[in-house]
matplotlib code that plots the C-alpha trace (Angstrom):
import matplotlib.pyplot as plt

x = [1.6, 0.1, 2.9, 2.3, 3.1, 0.8, 2.9, 2.7, 3.6, 2.3, -0.7, -2.7, -5.7, -6.4, -7.1, -10.9, -11.4, -14.1, -15.4, -18.7, -21.5, -22.6, -25.7, -26.1, -25.5, -21.9, -23.4, -22.4, -25.0, -25.7, -28.6, -27.7, -30.4, -30.6, -30.9, -27.1, -26.3, -23.6, -22.7, -24.9, -28.1, -29.9, -29.8, -30.2, -26.9, -24.8, -23.5, -19.6, -19.3, -16.5, -15.0, -12.7, -10.2, -8.6, -9.1, -9.7, -6.0, -6.2, -9.9, -8.1, -5.3, -7.2, -9.4, -5.9, -4.3, -7.8, -8.2, -4.3, -5.1, -8.2, -5.8, -3.3, -5.8, -7.6, -3.8, -2.6, -6.0, -6.4, -10.0, -10.7, -9.7, -12.5, -13.5, -11.6, -8.2, -5.1, -2.6, 0.6, 1.2, 4.2, 4.4, 7.2, 6.7, 9.0, 9.2, 10.6, 13.9, 13.1, 15.3, 16.6, 18.5, 20.5, 23.3, 23.2, 24.7, 26.5, 26.0, 22.0, 21.5, 24.1, 22.8, 24.5, 26.5, 24.2, 21.1, 18.7, 18.9, 15.4, 12.4, 11.9, 9.8, 5.8, 3.4, 4.3, 4.2, 1.2, -1.2, 0.3, -0.5, -4.1, -4.9, -3.3, -5.6, -8.7, -7.7, -7.3, -10.6, -12.9, -10.6, -8.2, -9.6, -13.2, -12.1, -8.3, -8.9, -7.4, -4.1, -2.2, 1.1, 2.6, 6.6, 6.6, 9.2, 9.1, 12.5, 13.4, 12.7, 12.4, 9.6, 7.2, 5.7, 3.9, 4.9, 2.7, 3.3, 0.1, -0.2, -1.9, 0.0, 1.5, -0.3, -4.2, -4.5, -2.8, -3.0, -2.2, -5.8, -6.1, -8.5, -12.0, -10.8, -7.4, -9.7, -12.2, -9.1, -7.8, -10.8]
y = [115.4, 114.9, 114.7, 114.0, 114.5, 115.7, 114.9, 117.5, 120.4, 123.1, 125.0, 128.5, 128.9, 131.8, 135.5, 136.9, 140.3, 142.3, 144.9, 147.6, 145.7, 148.4, 148.3, 148.1, 152.0, 151.3, 153.5, 152.3, 149.8, 151.7, 149.6, 145.8, 143.5, 146.0, 144.6, 144.4, 142.8, 140.4, 137.9, 139.2, 138.7, 140.8, 139.5, 140.7, 141.0, 142.6, 146.2, 144.4, 141.4, 138.4, 136.2, 133.3, 132.5, 129.3, 127.6, 124.0, 122.8, 124.7, 123.2, 119.1, 119.9, 121.5, 118.2, 116.1, 117.8, 117.3, 113.5, 113.1, 115.1, 112.6, 109.6, 110.6, 111.8, 108.0, 106.4, 108.2, 107.6, 111.1, 113.0, 116.5, 119.3, 121.0, 124.7, 126.3, 124.1, 126.2, 124.6, 124.9, 124.6, 123.4, 123.8, 123.3, 124.0, 122.0, 122.5, 121.2, 123.3, 124.9, 123.2, 126.6, 125.9, 122.8, 122.5, 120.8, 117.9, 115.9, 118.5, 118.1, 116.8, 119.5, 122.6, 125.8, 128.2, 130.6, 128.9, 130.7, 128.5, 129.7, 130.5, 133.7, 134.2, 133.8, 132.0, 134.0, 131.5, 133.6, 132.4, 128.9, 128.9, 130.2, 127.0, 124.7, 126.2, 126.1, 122.6, 121.4, 123.0, 120.1, 117.1, 118.4, 121.2, 123.1, 126.5, 127.7, 130.4, 127.6, 127.8, 130.6, 129.7, 129.0, 128.0, 127.7, 127.4, 127.5, 125.6, 123.5, 119.7, 116.9, 115.5, 118.8, 118.6, 120.0, 118.3, 119.3, 118.8, 120.0, 120.3, 121.3, 124.2, 122.9, 125.1, 125.6, 127.5, 131.0, 129.3, 125.8, 123.7, 121.3, 118.1, 118.2, 114.5, 116.7, 119.0, 116.6, 115.1, 118.4, 119.4]
z = [-49.1, -52.8, -54.9, -59.1, -62.4, -65.7, -68.8, -71.9, -72.4, -69.6, -71.2, -69.7, -68.8, -71.2, -70.6, -69.5, -70.9, -69.6, -71.8, -71.6, -73.6, -76.6, -78.6, -82.4, -83.0, -80.9, -77.6, -74.1, -72.2, -69.1, -67.3, -66.4, -68.5, -71.1, -74.4, -76.5, -79.6, -78.8, -81.6, -84.0, -81.5, -79.5, -75.4, -72.4, -70.7, -67.6, -68.2, -68.4, -70.5, -70.1, -72.7, -72.1, -74.9, -72.9, -76.5, -77.3, -76.5, -73.1, -72.0, -72.9, -71.0, -67.5, -68.1, -68.3, -65.1, -63.4, -64.2, -63.3, -60.1, -59.1, -59.9, -57.5, -54.7, -55.2, -55.5, -52.0, -50.5, -49.6, -49.3, -51.3, -48.8, -47.8, -47.7, -45.3, -44.8, -46.1, -49.2, -50.0, -53.6, -55.2, -59.2, -61.7, -65.1, -67.4, -71.7, -74.2, -75.7, -79.2, -81.9, -82.3, -78.9, -80.3, -82.8, -86.1, -87.5, -85.0, -82.1, -83.4, -79.3, -77.9, -76.1, -77.7, -75.5, -76.4, -75.9, -72.6, -69.1, -68.3, -70.4, -70.1, -72.6, -73.3, -71.6, -68.4, -65.4, -63.6, -66.5, -66.1, -62.6, -63.0, -65.2, -62.4, -59.9, -62.3, -63.2, -59.3, -58.5, -57.5, -58.0, -54.8, -53.1, -53.0, -54.5, -55.0, -52.5, -50.1, -51.8, -49.6, -50.5, -53.6, -55.1, -58.8, -61.5, -65.0, -66.5, -69.9, -69.5, -71.2, -71.5, -71.7, -68.1, -64.7, -61.1, -58.5, -54.8, -52.7, -48.9, -46.2, -44.3, -41.2, -38.7, -39.4, -36.5, -34.4, -31.0, -29.8, -30.4, -27.4, -28.3, -26.9, -24.8, -23.4, -22.1, -20.1, -18.9, -17.6, -15.7]

ax = plt.figure().add_subplot(projection="3d")
ax.plot(x, y, z, "-o")
ax.set_aspect("equal")
plt.show()
């Protein structure tokens, strides 16, 4: 098992939006490779165009997560999990409470009774998870399709951070695998 913490406010991956490409006159493009107007330039594009709105802060946070993962992997002398190894991932996202959750004056460090216990607001936990999965790809595992089980929690905490635990699943095969050297002894 590999455990590490990335400090800083958890970020989202952003949304990837697909839309049908349109010509300059507004008509739909119906064949791949047709000439379309995108951002004021005529280019050959597929019929479906995707955009990503992760933003500069989110991309910086992805790089920070990747660096933290590489450092933890090097410290634990853990190899990059190869394709085909099923992995379990535990994610704990901690965000700082807004100032409105605290009292004023001498109660400035006390959380109000009516403050929510859990951050049931944006960003949603699925986008936070997707951000981490993409950031760890190539740092801890070959492809995020290797993640077959995820446990995730979103809570308030100080300092803001993302705690990550990743480990291979206990059982990688359905049956009992007998090493080759034991098969030779049985024969």
